[in-house]
Every structure is written in C-alpha cells, then in structure tokens.
All heavy atoms as an XYZ file, in Angstrom:
1017
protein
N      76.961     93.087    112.255
C      77.884     92.915    111.134
C      77.188     92.059    110.093
O      76.615     91.044    110.362
C      79.184     92.287    111.635
C      80.269     92.147    110.595
S      80.919     93.661    109.925
C      81.710     94.379    111.348
N      77.379     92.445    108.825
C      76.793     91.724    107.707
C      77.923     90.869    107.086
O      79.051     91.321    106.860
C      76.200     92.650    106.651
C      75.064     93.432    107.268
C      75.758     91.892    105.449
C      74.491     94.471    106.320
N      77.598     89.566    106.837
C      78.515     88.653    106.219
C      78.071     88.321    104.824
O      76.865     88.309    104.533
C      78.617     87.340    107.057
C      79.386     87.532    108.313
C      78.787     88.065    109.428
C      80.715     87.156    108.409
C      79.467     88.216    110.600
C      81.420     87.295    109.585
C      80.776     87.846    110.707
N      78.971     88.013    103.935
C      78.669     87.562    102.596
C      79.224     86.173    102.408
O      80.272     85.837    102.945
C      79.188     88.524    101.541
C      80.719     88.586    101.505
C      81.251     89.553    100.472
O      80.468     90.063     99.650
O      82.482     89.798    100.475
N      78.547     85.354    101.654
C      79.021     83.990    101.321
C      79.656     84.009     99.978
O      79.021     84.401     98.995
C      77.830     82.989    101.358
O      77.239     83.061    102.646
C      78.307     81.596    101.134
N      80.925     83.644     99.916
C      81.705     83.680     98.694
C      82.478     82.386     98.521
O      82.692     81.638     99.466
C      82.680     84.843     98.637
C      81.959     86.195     98.618
C      83.648     84.823     99.808
N      82.900     82.105     97.303
C      83.705     80.898     97.015
C      85.157     81.218     97.265
O      85.707     82.194     96.771
C      83.505     80.441     95.594
C      84.327     79.225     95.236
C      83.958     77.958     95.709
C      85.483     79.348     94.504
C      84.712     76.854     95.425
C      86.261     78.225     94.197
C      85.862     77.015     94.656
O      86.634     75.886     94.386
N      85.786     80.413     98.109
C      87.228     80.509     98.353
C      87.903     79.375     97.647
O      87.682     78.186     97.935
C      87.487     80.445     99.871
C      88.943     80.551    100.216
O      89.776     80.908     99.340
O      89.309     80.279    101.404
N      88.774     79.685     96.677
C      89.421     78.594     95.914
C      90.464     77.820     96.723
O      90.987     76.814     96.216
C      90.114     79.348     94.757
C      90.314     80.736     95.268
C      89.200     80.999     96.258
N      90.734     78.183     97.944
C      91.720     77.493     98.746
C      93.138     77.939     98.372
O      93.290     78.837     97.521
N      94.150     77.326     98.952
C      95.487     77.765     98.613
C      96.220     76.752     97.713
O      97.372     77.008     97.365
C      96.303     78.056     99.880
C      96.431     76.800    100.784
O      95.922     75.744    100.499
N      97.125     76.984    101.897
N      95.605     75.664     97.346
C      96.153     74.768     96.378
C      97.343     73.920     96.879
O      98.011     73.265     96.058
N      97.553     73.898     98.168
C      98.674     73.148     98.720
C      98.520     71.653     98.464
O      99.485     71.010     98.007
C      98.891     73.452    100.204
C      99.892     72.488    100.818
C      99.351     74.887    100.389
N      97.337     71.047     98.712
C      97.227     69.583     98.459
C      97.537     69.207     96.997
O      98.197     68.198     96.695
C      95.764     69.246     98.833
C      95.329     70.344     99.749
C      96.089     71.578     99.294
N      97.056     70.058     96.067
C      97.259     69.771     94.662
C      98.742     69.885     94.312
O      99.310     69.094     93.565
C      96.434     70.715     93.767
C      94.964     70.529     93.869
C      94.344     71.201     95.076
O      95.025     71.980     95.792
O      93.127     70.997     95.301
N      99.404     70.887     94.862
C     100.843     71.094     94.634
C     101.663     69.989     95.207
O     102.646     69.516     94.582
C     101.261     72.476     95.146
C     102.673     72.829     94.844
C     102.872     73.107     93.346
N     104.320     73.342     93.104
C     105.033     72.740     92.170
N     104.435     71.920     91.335
N     106.302     73.007     92.081
N     101.281     69.514     96.395
C     101.985     68.385     97.001
C     101.890     67.124     96.118
O     102.887     66.442     95.851
C     101.455     68.071     98.410
C     101.897     69.159     99.415
C     101.875     66.706     98.897
C     101.308     69.043    100.791
N     100.681     66.863     95.624
C     100.481     65.704     94.729
C     101.305     65.858     93.454
O     101.868     64.887     92.977
C      99.005     65.563     94.401
N     101.375     67.072     92.935
C     102.164     67.326     91.717
C     103.644     67.076     91.960
O     104.335     66.442     91.130
C     101.942     68.760     91.294
C     102.603     69.186     90.012
C     102.310     70.629     89.648
O     101.131     71.037     89.797
O     103.254     71.341     89.290
N     104.194     67.541     93.079
C     105.615     67.380     93.368
C     105.911     65.904     93.619
O     106.939     65.369     93.131
C     106.013     68.224     94.577
C     107.443     67.878     95.065
C     105.978     69.733     94.251
N     105.020     65.205     94.312
C     105.229     63.767     94.562
C     105.200     62.988     93.240
O     106.024     62.074     93.022
C     104.171     63.243     95.539
C     104.395     63.713     96.953
C     103.249     63.293     97.867
O     102.154     63.015     97.425
N     103.550     63.289     99.179
N     104.334     63.358     92.342
C     104.248     62.665     91.024
C     105.523     62.949     90.234
O     106.054     62.026     89.564
C     102.993     63.173     90.262
N     106.029     64.171     90.306
C     107.268     64.491     89.571
C     108.445     63.680     90.132
O     109.255     63.151     89.370
C     107.566     65.982     89.709
O     106.466     66.721     89.182
C     108.846     66.357     88.961
N     108.518     63.555     91.450
C     109.565     62.739     92.082
C     109.446     61.303     91.644
O     110.479     60.653     91.365
C     109.502     62.859     93.603
C     110.016     64.190     94.082
C     109.896     64.328     95.565
N     110.438     63.177     96.302
C     110.818     63.168     97.507
N     110.714     64.258     98.278
N     111.307     62.066     98.090
N     108.232     60.761     91.613
C     108.058     59.366     91.168
C     108.513     59.192     89.710
O     109.133     58.190     89.383
C     106.573     58.956     91.308
C     106.101     58.820     92.742
C     106.867     57.691     93.496
O     107.188     56.651     92.873
O     107.152     57.891     94.662
N     108.205     60.175     88.840
C     108.641     60.072     87.449
C     110.202     60.129     87.376
O     110.762     59.375     86.594
C     108.064     61.227     86.634
C     106.603     61.037     86.211
C     106.141     62.014     85.167
N     106.333     63.422     85.579
C     105.452     64.121     86.284
N     104.310     63.532     86.659
N     105.670     65.352     86.593
N     110.804     61.007     88.183
C     112.260     61.073     88.163
C     112.838     59.730     88.618
O     113.823     59.257     88.026
C     112.738     62.183     89.128
C     112.816     63.521     88.491
C     112.281     63.778     87.233
C     113.393     64.583     89.168
C     112.324     65.030     86.646
C     113.462     65.847     88.573
C     112.936     66.057     87.305
N     112.306     59.104     89.644
C     112.779     57.811     90.108
C     112.665     56.762     89.034
O     113.600     55.988     88.786
C     111.986     57.362     91.345
C     112.391     58.037     92.620
C     111.703     57.351     93.804
N     111.626     58.248     94.908
C     110.571     58.516     95.629
N     109.440     57.872     95.404
N     110.600     59.396     96.638
N     111.537     56.720     88.386
C     111.265     55.759     87.293
C     112.235     55.964     86.168
O     112.815     54.987     85.587
C     109.852     55.846     86.821
N     112.494     57.247     85.800
C     113.445     57.520     84.723
C     114.875     57.102     85.120
O     115.629     56.588     84.322
C     113.434     59.037     84.374
C     112.147     59.450     83.712
O     111.374     58.581     83.280
O     111.919     60.662     83.569
N     115.218     57.336     86.381
C     116.548     56.975     86.821
C     116.723     55.450     86.816
O     117.745     54.946     86.395
C     116.729     57.497     88.288
C     118.058     57.140     88.930
C     119.162     57.900     88.330
N     120.408     57.585     89.077
C     121.505     58.266     88.944
N     121.559     59.293     88.150
N     122.544     57.904     89.620
N     115.663     54.751     87.290
C     115.737     53.296     87.270
C     115.769     52.733     85.863
O     116.330     51.651     85.614
C     114.587     52.699     88.057
C     114.665     52.943     89.558
C     113.416     52.505     90.308
O     112.465     52.002     89.689
O     113.381     52.718     91.515
N     115.191     53.457     84.930
C     115.176     53.041     83.503
C     116.533     53.287     82.843
O     116.759     52.900     81.708
C     114.077     53.699     82.753
N     117.439     53.996     83.545
C     118.761     54.255     82.983
C     118.842     55.528     82.174
O     119.802     55.694     81.390
N     117.911     56.430     82.265
C     117.950     57.681     81.494
C     118.965     58.668     81.997
O     119.365     59.557     81.277
C     116.555     58.310     81.473
C     115.432     57.499     80.802
C     114.111     58.222     80.882
C     115.813     57.183     79.380
N     119.401     58.554     83.281
C     120.327     59.490     83.835
C     121.637     58.758     84.203
O     122.025     58.695     85.363
C     119.753     60.169     85.123
C     118.441     60.838     84.887
C     117.290     60.431     85.580
C     118.297     61.909     84.024
C     116.072     61.047     85.416
C     117.105     62.558     83.846
C     115.991     62.111     84.530
O     114.782     62.714     84.353
N     122.311     58.229     83.216
C     123.558     57.464     83.494
C     124.804     58.328     83.368
O     125.787     58.022     84.000
C     123.655     56.286     82.538
C     122.697     55.126     82.955
O     122.334     55.119     84.156
O     122.370     54.292     82.119
N     124.786     59.330     82.555
C     125.942     60.193     82.387
C     126.201     60.968     83.633
O     125.302     61.231     84.442
C     125.769     61.159     81.209
N     127.473     61.376     83.849
C     127.842     62.055     85.089
C     127.120     63.393     85.258
O     126.626     63.720     86.363
C     129.372     62.276     85.144
N     127.047     64.204     84.204
C     126.377     65.493     84.306
C     124.881     65.304     84.450
O     124.197     66.062     85.143
C     126.700     66.382     83.085
C     126.293     65.765     81.763
O     126.111     64.531     81.718
O     126.107     66.523     80.780
N     124.315     64.240     83.834
C     122.856     63.931     84.023
C     122.620     63.536     85.485
O     121.597     63.906     86.084
C     122.414     62.842     83.098
C     122.258     63.315     81.661
O     122.183     64.550     81.452
O     122.220     62.469     80.771
N     123.508     62.725     86.040
C     123.321     62.270     87.437
C     123.377     63.475     88.395
O     122.550     63.553     89.336
C     124.417     61.276     87.810
N     124.308     64.421     88.138
C     124.405     65.607     88.989
C     123.129     66.438     88.890
O     122.543     66.868     89.872
C     125.594     66.438     88.583
C     125.960     67.495     89.588
C     127.276     68.232     89.257
N     128.230     67.504     88.472
C     128.492     67.749     87.142
N     127.825     68.661     86.523
N     129.356     67.016     86.515
N     122.614     66.628     87.630
C     121.367     67.350     87.404
C     120.211     66.667     88.139
O     119.397     67.337     88.800
C     121.044     67.474     85.937
C     119.742     68.116     85.675
C     119.487     69.440     85.562
C     118.476     67.485     85.507
N     118.142     69.650     85.345
C     117.521     68.450     85.325
C     118.056     66.133     85.515
C     116.131     68.156     85.128
C     116.745     65.813     85.344
C     115.796     66.832     85.145
N     120.119     65.320     87.993
C     119.080     64.571     88.660
C     119.113     64.784     90.153
O     118.091     65.013     90.776
C     119.186     63.096     88.289
C     118.311     62.206     89.098
C     116.959     62.072     88.777
C     118.767     61.517     90.218
C     116.122     61.240     89.535
C     117.910     60.727     90.997
C     116.628     60.598     90.647
N     120.311     64.641     90.761
C     120.430     64.792     92.200
C     120.043     66.197     92.654
O     119.374     66.328     93.651
C     121.907     64.482     92.631
C     122.260     63.042     92.474
C     123.739     62.780     92.637
O     124.540     63.693     92.689
N     124.103     61.477     92.683
N     120.469     67.215     91.923
C     120.103     68.581     92.301
C     118.622     68.815     92.191
O     118.002     69.396     93.083
C     120.854     69.567     91.408
C     122.356     69.647     91.673
C     123.085     70.449     90.648
O     122.426     71.042     89.723
O     124.331     70.571     90.742
N     118.036     68.368     91.114
C     116.607     68.562     90.899
C     115.784     67.752     91.880
O     114.804     68.240     92.427
C     116.233     68.163     89.459
C     114.809     68.394     89.096
C     114.484     69.915     89.107
N     113.060     70.067     88.842
C     112.257     70.811     89.556
N     112.694     71.535     90.565
N     111.004     70.871     89.300
N     116.226     66.532     92.163
C     115.483     65.681     93.099
C     115.560     66.276     94.515
O     114.576     66.279     95.232
C     116.078     64.247     93.068
C     115.170     63.263     93.729
C     114.107     62.666     93.077
C     115.412     62.878     95.079
C     113.274     61.763     93.683
C     114.606     61.926     95.701
C     113.550     61.402     95.014
O     112.724     60.498     95.599
N     116.737     66.812     94.864
C     116.881     67.443     96.194
C     116.016     68.681     96.284
O     115.369     68.979     97.304
C     118.370     67.793     96.462
N     115.934     69.464     95.213
C     115.107     70.693     95.184
C     113.628     70.318     95.371
O     112.881     70.981     96.070
C     115.292     71.468     93.895
N     113.233     69.226     94.705
C     111.831     68.764     94.874
C     111.566     68.343     96.317
O     110.496     68.601     96.854
C     111.534     67.637     93.897
C     111.365     68.004     92.433
C     111.273     66.757     91.561
C     110.118     68.875     92.218
N     112.537     67.690     96.945
C     112.370     67.293     98.327
C     112.246     68.462     99.256
O     111.415     68.485    100.159
N     113.043     69.517     99.020
C     112.923     70.737     99.845
C     111.558     71.399     99.641
O     110.938     71.839    100.591
C     114.087     71.692     99.514
C     115.426     71.225    100.067
C     116.478     72.303     99.886
N     116.703     72.686     98.486
C     117.558     72.076     97.648
N     118.275     71.054     98.077
N     117.723     72.527     96.434
N     111.177     71.488     98.364
C     109.863     72.096     98.082
C     108.702     71.306     98.748
O     107.783     71.895     99.283
C     109.633     72.153     96.554
C     108.313     72.827     96.163
C     108.105     72.881     94.650
O     108.997     72.456     93.884
O     107.034     73.336     94.271
N     108.807     69.979     98.680
C     107.794     69.134     99.334
C     107.756     69.355    100.860
O     106.683     69.464    101.435
C     108.096     67.638     98.987
C     107.039     66.677     99.462
C     105.671     66.978     98.798
C     107.473     65.285     99.084
N     108.956     69.500    101.473
C     108.971     69.767    102.897
C     108.311     71.107    103.254
O     107.596     71.185    104.241
C     110.404     69.710    103.405
N     108.566     72.112    102.448
C     107.980     73.430    102.700
C     106.434     73.336    102.525
O     105.662     73.854    103.345
C     108.581     74.496    101.740
C     107.749     75.767    101.782
C     109.998     74.774    102.073
N     106.028     72.676    101.453
C     104.577     72.550    101.191
C     103.868     71.792    102.344
O     102.759     72.112    102.731
C     104.324     71.850     99.865
C     104.596     72.716     98.633
C     104.532     71.812     97.399
C     103.631     73.869     98.525
N     104.490     70.724    102.836
C     103.870     69.933    103.885
C     103.774     70.700    105.205
O     102.968     70.398    106.064
C     104.612     68.600    104.056
C     104.377     67.671    102.900
C     105.196     66.392    102.983
O     106.186     66.368    103.757
O     104.851     65.463    102.255
N     104.660     71.711    105.399
C     104.596     72.489    106.618
C     103.557     73.634    106.546
O     103.187     74.162    107.590
C     105.982     73.073    106.905
O     106.289     74.078    105.955
N     103.101     73.920    105.357
C     102.078     75.000    105.199
C     100.694     74.474    105.588
O     100.389     73.315    105.361
C     102.054     75.491    103.785
C     103.222     76.313    103.334
C     103.052     76.866    101.949
O     101.899     77.048    101.507
O     104.095     77.134    101.337
N      99.869     75.359    106.156
C      98.478     74.962    106.427
C      97.724     74.809    105.135
O      97.944     75.533    104.181
C      97.939     76.128    107.268
C      98.774     77.279    106.903
C     100.143     76.741    106.551
N      96.885     73.764    105.105
C      96.078     73.516    103.913
C      94.701     74.131    104.053
O      94.020     73.886    105.038
C      96.014     72.028    103.656
C      97.362     71.394    103.397
C      97.223     69.918    103.117
O      96.161     69.369    102.890
N      98.364     69.240    103.118
N      94.293     74.883    103.076
C      92.943     75.493    103.043
C      92.199     74.939    101.852
O      92.523     75.201    100.716
C      93.053     77.044    102.971
C      91.776     77.698    103.345
C      91.934     79.218    103.420
N      92.074     79.766    102.077
C      93.130     80.386    101.580
N      94.193     80.564    102.321
N      93.183     80.837    100.357
N      91.178     74.117    102.144
C      90.414     73.485    101.091
C      89.503     74.479    100.392
O      89.032     75.418    101.036
C      89.583     72.340    101.663
C      90.388     71.229    102.299
C      91.232     70.474    101.289
O      90.878     70.339    100.127
N      92.390     70.004    101.703
N      89.197     74.298     99.134
C      88.240     75.174     98.451
C      86.845     74.933     98.949
O      86.502     73.870     99.412
C      88.387     74.791     96.967
C      88.929     73.421     96.984
C      89.738     73.282     98.226
N      86.034     75.977     98.867
C      84.600     75.842     99.330
C      84.016     77.200     99.615
O      84.652     78.262     99.482
N      82.760     77.166     99.998
C      82.022     78.390    100.303
C      82.358     78.825    101.736
O      82.348     78.001    102.634
C      80.529     78.191    100.129
C      80.122     77.764     98.751
S      80.567     78.931     97.468
C      79.361     80.188     97.679
N      82.671     80.091    101.906
C      82.987     80.641    103.235
C      82.177     81.945    103.427
O      81.766     82.598    102.476
C      84.483     80.916    103.392
C      85.292     79.644    103.352
C      84.978     81.929    102.383
N      82.024     82.313    104.708
C      81.350     83.558    105.042
C      82.405     84.518    105.503
O      83.206     84.195    106.377
C      80.277     83.359    106.094
C      79.068     82.648    105.586
C      77.880     82.773    106.543
O      78.087     82.960    107.711
N      76.721     82.616    105.999
N      82.391     85.700    104.882
C      83.351     86.749    105.208
C      82.602     88.019    105.623
O      81.593     88.318    105.024
C      84.217     87.077    104.033
C      85.142     85.933    103.634
C      86.100     86.391    102.556
N      86.951     85.277    102.165
C      87.502     85.126    100.993
N      87.326     86.028    100.108
N      88.256     84.081    100.757
N      83.134     88.757    106.585
C      82.489     90.029    106.962
C      82.657     91.029    105.837
O      83.710     91.104    105.198
C      83.223     90.434    108.220
C      84.521     89.701    108.232
C      84.296     88.449    107.435
N      81.614     91.847    105.632
C      81.678     92.864    104.593
C      82.198     94.184    105.113
O      82.495     95.077    104.329
C      80.259     93.127    104.017
O      79.414     93.595    105.064
C      79.705     91.861    103.359
N      82.296     94.287    106.459
C      82.706     95.561    107.025
C      81.578     96.540    107.190
O      81.750     97.698    107.554
N      80.388     96.048    106.896
C      79.193     96.896    106.962
C      78.231     96.326    107.969
O      78.110     95.105    108.131
C      78.554     96.928    105.577
C      77.399     97.835    105.403
C      76.820     97.845    103.983
O      76.806     96.766    103.357
O      76.411     98.893    103.529
N      77.503     97.159    108.668
C      76.469     96.719    109.627
C      75.112     96.911    108.986
O      74.952     97.588    108.003
C      76.589     97.478    110.944
O      76.260     98.861    110.712
C      77.945     97.359    111.584
N      74.114     96.317    109.660
C      72.753     96.480    109.199
C      72.381     97.965    109.280
O      71.720     98.500    108.383
C      71.771     95.590    110.016
C      70.338     95.842    109.615
C      72.147     94.143    109.873
N      72.807     98.616    110.328
C      72.498    100.072    110.495
C      73.076    100.870    109.333
O      72.421    101.768    108.788
C      73.019    100.582    111.828
N      74.319    100.523    108.935
C      74.933    101.246    107.795
C      74.102    101.073    106.524
O      73.826    101.997    105.825
C      76.333    100.696    107.543
C      77.321    100.988    108.668
O      77.083    101.954    109.413
O      78.339    100.248    108.771
N      73.726     99.818    106.290
C      72.909     99.546    105.080
C      71.593    100.255    105.122
O      71.073    100.765    104.129
C      72.728     98.030    104.921
C      72.146     97.675    103.590
C      71.997     96.184    103.382
N      73.332     95.617    103.101
C      73.467     94.350    102.860
N      72.457     93.504    102.892
N      74.673     93.852    102.581
N      70.968    100.269    106.362
C      69.648    100.902    106.534
C      69.740    102.431    106.245
O      68.904    102.956    105.566
C      69.158    100.690    107.957
C      67.802    101.137    108.216
C      67.381    102.357    108.693
C      66.586    100.419    107.972
N      66.046    102.446    108.816
C      65.493    101.239    108.362
C      66.303     99.151    107.481
C      64.192    100.872    108.252
C      64.987     98.749    107.387
C      63.953     99.616    107.760
N      70.781    103.068    106.742
C      70.937    104.488    106.532
C      71.346    104.828    105.077
O      71.037    105.932    104.613
C      71.934    105.092    107.509
C      71.483    105.006    108.927
N      70.349    105.621    109.383
C      71.996    104.374    109.973
C      70.221    105.384    110.670
N      71.184    104.606    111.073
N      71.969    103.900    104.386
C      72.340    104.150    103.000
C      71.187    103.886    102.028
O      71.261    104.259    100.873
C      73.502    103.238    102.593
C      74.839    103.628    103.178
C      75.903    102.657    102.709
C      77.204    102.855    103.430
N      78.201    101.869    103.086
N      70.116    103.177    102.514
C      68.999    102.814    101.651
C      68.368    104.089    101.068
O      68.183    105.084    101.774
C      67.957    102.027    102.432
N      68.083    104.045     99.761
C      67.591    105.217     99.077
C      66.090    105.470     99.322
O      65.667    106.629     99.257
C      67.856    105.099     97.578
C      69.310    104.969     97.203
C      69.457    104.734     95.694
C      70.096    106.181     97.634
N      65.334    104.416     99.554
C      63.882    104.580     99.721
C      63.300    103.483    100.589
O      64.037    102.604    101.077
C      63.205    104.607     98.324
C      63.483    103.375     97.492
O      64.123    102.452     98.016
O      63.051    103.360     96.327
N      61.993    103.557    100.771
C      61.300    102.582    101.611
C      61.402    101.186    101.024
O      61.497    100.193    101.780
C      59.849    102.972    101.799
N      61.366    101.050     99.723
C      61.468     99.715     99.085
C      62.805     99.069     99.415
O      62.905     97.883     99.684
C      61.283     99.810     97.576
C      61.297     98.448     96.876
C      60.201     97.513     97.376
O      59.105     97.900     97.692
N      60.536     96.236     97.467
N      63.874     99.839     99.383
C      65.196     99.281     99.710
C      65.233     98.833    101.165
O      65.820     97.805    101.472
C      66.272    100.339     99.466
N      64.573     99.539    102.060
C      64.502     99.132    103.467
C      63.655     97.873    103.604
O      63.984     97.010    104.435
C      63.986    100.272    104.301
C      64.955    101.399    104.456
C      64.532    102.462    105.449
N      65.553    103.449    105.552
C      65.500    104.665    104.976
N      64.435    104.990    104.231
N      66.450    105.518    105.153
N      62.595     97.752    102.830
C      61.779     96.521    102.872
C      62.647     95.326    102.452
O      62.535     94.242    103.037
C      60.588     96.634    101.937
C      59.492     97.526    102.429
C      58.371     97.565    101.397
C      57.346     98.632    101.731
N      56.298     98.681    100.695
N      63.479     95.492    101.446
C      64.339     94.409    100.984
C      65.351     94.002    102.051
O      65.675     92.840    102.208
C      65.029     94.783     99.688
C      64.045     94.887     98.545
C      64.684     95.365     97.232
O      65.943     95.489     97.193
O      63.940     95.668     96.327
N      65.836     94.979    102.814
C      66.762     94.691    103.945
C      66.019     93.819    104.958
O      66.573     92.845    105.438
C      67.299     95.968    104.581
C      68.211     96.699    103.607
C      68.030     95.657    105.886
C      68.585     98.119    104.052
N      64.790     94.198    105.278
C      64.030     93.411    106.257
C      63.766     91.999    105.728
O      63.864     91.033    106.485
C      62.669     94.093    106.537
C      62.800     95.445    107.286
C      61.405     96.106    107.339
C      63.381     95.266    108.665
N      63.476     91.870    104.415
C      63.232     90.537    103.854
C      64.517     89.697    103.857
O      64.486     88.516    104.144
C      62.744     90.674    102.415
C      61.295     91.150    102.241
C      60.991     91.379    100.766
C      60.339     90.114    102.794
N      65.658     90.326    103.608
C      66.952     89.604    103.602
C      67.200     88.975    104.985
O      67.814     87.906    105.036
C      68.106     90.520    103.261
C      68.143     90.905    101.801
O      67.449     90.218    101.002
O      68.841     91.883    101.459
N      66.781     89.615    106.023
C      67.030     89.117    107.388
C      65.842     88.407    107.992
O      65.841     88.094    109.156
C      67.481     90.239    108.292
C      68.859     90.734    107.953
C      69.042     91.796    107.127
C      69.975     90.065    108.397
C      70.311     92.242    106.773
C      71.263     90.481    108.049
C      71.431     91.556    107.243
N      64.801     88.118    107.177
C      63.671     87.344    107.601
C      62.737     88.045    108.611
O      62.045     87.403    109.377
N      62.740     89.376    108.578
C      61.872     90.121    109.510
C      60.476     90.163    108.895
O      60.287     90.480    107.723
C      62.399     91.560    109.692
C      61.441     92.358    110.548
C      63.772     91.513    110.314
N      59.485     89.847    109.733
C      58.116     89.902    109.276
C      57.353     90.834    110.207
O      57.402     90.701    111.462
C      57.477     88.534    109.341
C      56.035     88.493    108.909
C      55.471     87.097    109.002
N      54.048     87.215    108.758
C      53.313     86.284    108.224
N      53.879     85.140    107.887
N      52.059     86.424    108.070
N      56.650     91.769    109.659
C      55.925     92.749    110.422
C      54.462     92.613    110.114
O      54.051     92.563    108.914
C      56.362     94.204    110.068
C      55.574     95.224    110.842
C      57.843     94.358    110.355
N      53.626     92.467    111.146
C      52.175     92.385    110.988
C      51.548     93.572    111.672
O      51.765     93.820    112.849
C      51.633     91.062    111.603
O      52.370     89.976    111.031
C      50.158     90.912    111.364
N      50.730     94.331    110.934
C      50.065     95.495    111.495
C      48.587     95.144    111.731
O      47.961     94.513    110.919
C      50.182     96.672    110.499
C      51.619     97.117    110.158
C      51.528     98.230    109.134
C      52.334     97.574    111.409
N      48.063     95.611    112.874
C      46.657     95.417    113.218
C      46.010     96.804    113.353
O      46.660     97.768    113.841
C      46.559     94.646    114.548
C      47.107     93.261    114.463
C      48.370     93.029    115.006
C      46.382     92.241    113.890
C      48.892     91.732    114.973
C      46.928     90.968    113.844
C      48.142     90.695    114.389
N      44.727     96.899    113.030
C      44.019     98.160    113.274
C      44.025     98.469    114.781
O      43.991     97.542    115.631
C      42.595     97.904    112.761
C      42.694     96.655    111.951
C      43.898     95.910    112.400
N      44.059     99.721    115.124
C      44.082    100.130    116.521
C      42.872     99.650    117.294
O      42.956     99.342    118.469
C      44.232    101.636    116.619
N      41.742     99.519    116.623
C      40.509     99.110    117.275
C      40.221     97.636    117.306
O      39.192     97.170    117.791
N      41.167     96.817    116.808
C      40.937     95.377    116.717
C      40.941     94.792    118.134
O      41.894     94.974    118.877
C      42.003     94.707    115.883
N      39.871     94.025    118.527
C      39.820     93.475    119.874
C      40.804     92.311    120.040
O      41.351     92.146    121.138
C      38.411     92.988    120.004
C      37.930     92.741    118.610
C      38.695     93.721    117.748
N      41.082     91.536    119.042
C      41.981     90.393    119.110
C      43.074     90.601    118.067
O      42.794     90.835    116.919
C      41.224     89.057    118.868
C      42.225     87.889    118.876
C      40.127     88.830    119.816
N      44.315     90.495    118.530
C      45.465     90.655    117.604
C      46.285     89.392    117.640
O      46.985     89.111    118.610
C      46.291     91.861    118.026
C      45.466     93.157    118.003
C      46.305     94.299    118.466
N      45.501     95.499    118.517
C      45.914     96.676    118.757
N      47.206     96.880    118.997
N      45.105     97.714    118.760
N      46.231     88.661    116.565
C      47.025     87.439    116.459
C      47.275     87.132    114.984
O      46.586     87.591    114.100
C      46.357     86.268    117.155
C      45.020     85.884    116.560
C      44.956     84.951    115.550
C      43.846     86.439    117.018
C      43.751     84.559    114.954
C      42.623     86.102    116.435
C      42.589     85.159    115.420
O      41.389     84.831    114.888
N      48.306     86.298    114.767
C      48.596     85.855    113.430
C      48.195     84.389    113.333
O      48.569     83.576    114.205
C      50.124     85.968    113.167
C      50.524     85.446    111.798
C      50.598     87.422    113.322
N      47.448     84.064    112.323
C      46.969     82.681    112.159
C      48.165     81.735    111.985
O      49.093     82.012    111.237
C      46.031     82.621    110.937
C      45.623     81.163    110.664
C      44.829     83.482    111.118
N      48.151     80.666    112.749
C      49.208     79.649    112.657
C      50.317     79.884    113.629
O      51.230     79.049    113.697
N      50.338     80.950    114.383
C      51.331     81.231    115.346
C      50.705     81.237    116.738
O      49.737     81.909    116.978
C      52.041     82.606    115.097
C      53.072     82.914    116.139
C      52.650     82.619    113.716
N      51.299     80.461    117.628
C      50.792     80.336    119.016
C      51.196     81.583    119.769
O      52.367     81.975    119.733
C      51.322     79.090    119.670
C      50.951     78.962    121.119
S      49.228     78.529    121.363
C      49.318     76.756    121.177
N      50.264     82.199    120.486
C      50.571     83.362    121.277
C      50.211     83.111    122.758
O      49.439     82.190    123.035
C      49.689     84.585    120.814
C      50.020     84.993    119.441
N      51.029     85.871    119.138
C      49.519     84.619    118.241
C      51.144     86.076    117.837
N      50.208     85.339    117.263
N      50.733     83.904    123.614
C      50.368     83.789    125.016
C      51.260     82.909    125.871
O      52.290     82.425    125.366
N      50.846     82.640    127.106
C      51.697     81.866    128.041
C      51.873     80.423    127.643
O      52.783     79.798    128.127
C      50.950     82.055    129.376
C      49.562     82.356    129.019
C      49.611     83.119    127.737
N      50.964     79.870    126.845
C      51.066     78.474    126.488
C      52.101     78.282    125.332
O      52.362     77.140    124.935
C      49.720     77.932    125.999
C      48.690     77.931    127.119
O      49.150     77.821    128.294
O      47.500     78.023    126.818
N      52.633     79.343    124.829
C      53.590     79.249    123.739
C      54.877     78.611    124.188
O      55.450     78.960    125.240
C      53.883     80.683    123.216
C      54.829     80.715    122.113
C      54.941     82.140    121.606
N      56.209     82.178    120.902
C      57.089     83.153    121.041
N      56.837     84.179    121.824
N      58.201     83.174    120.390
N      55.374     77.623    123.423
C      56.670     76.983    123.701
C      57.687     77.508    122.703
O      57.682     77.110    121.525
C      56.505     75.476    123.575
C      57.771     74.724    123.917
O      58.795     75.344    124.167
N      57.680     73.427    123.916
N      58.583     78.419    123.088
C      59.491     79.050    122.127
C      60.476     78.103    121.469
O      60.964     78.347    120.414
C      60.236     80.086    122.940
C      60.029     79.744    124.377
C      58.791     78.914    124.449
N      60.779     76.962    122.124
C      61.772     76.029    121.527
C      61.148     75.243    120.371
O      61.855     74.723    119.564
C      62.274     75.069    122.599
O      61.229     74.206    123.025
N      59.812     75.189    120.338
C      59.134     74.437    119.280
C      59.141     72.948    119.542
O      58.688     72.182    118.689
N      59.636     72.460    120.699
C      59.687     71.043    120.974
C      58.572     70.749    121.968
O      58.391     71.422    122.959
C      61.050     70.658    121.591
C      62.186     70.951    120.633
C      61.065     69.185    122.003
C      63.554     70.785    121.194
N      57.832     69.727    121.734
C      56.805     69.295    122.670
C      55.521     69.856    122.395
O      54.684     70.459    122.523
C-alpha cells in the first residue's frame, strides 16, 4: 500500500473551546459591570449564557484532533503504480521513490561487490558493532 503525507488542519475543537470560554468571560464581565440590568436583558443573558455552557459541554466531549502532517493511504499499491507506468523512466522513478538501488555486474566479473558495502558472512545487518 502506498501512503501520502498531507497536512490535516485538525477539527478546530481546542480553538472553538477557547473562543466559547472567552465569550462566557466577556458575558460575565459585562454582567458584573451592570450592562444587563433590565429584565429582558437578564433573560437574554441567561439564555445565551446557558447556550454557551451547553455548547462548551458538547465541545469538551468531542475528540480533539490537532493540526499537523499525517500519512494517509492512497488506495494504490506499488504493483498498481508499476503497471500504470507509461515507460521505463517512470518505473525508474518508482524505484527511486522507494530507495531501491540496483547494481549490475558483467557476467564474467570474477568479484562482484559494491564499494563501501560489507558483503559476506562478516556482514552485521544491524549496523551496530
């Protein structure tokens, strides 16, 4: 399966929670300052403040997904991409994308090795030690 790395903007829940909390704080400050003294204003304030509280409870129960880079499956396999490739150059690019390195030796070469790469039984595949 081939994965692509894309930017996920997240779901914005933390930002929305902060916004609702700031609105509630402003409402409290306005109430304490005496801006909602009339009976109809007090009723509006109570309804709006209660609605903000319900919205905040819903937001806090939702899972939060932070923005960032994520890997998503493309629904395509390497074999699919290989068979769709138009020419040999496109196939070479697929090999390069996956870090495949191919070294060809002449059939008559007595020693076949790549300089800088340890071969044989003394080779330590973990690279440690």
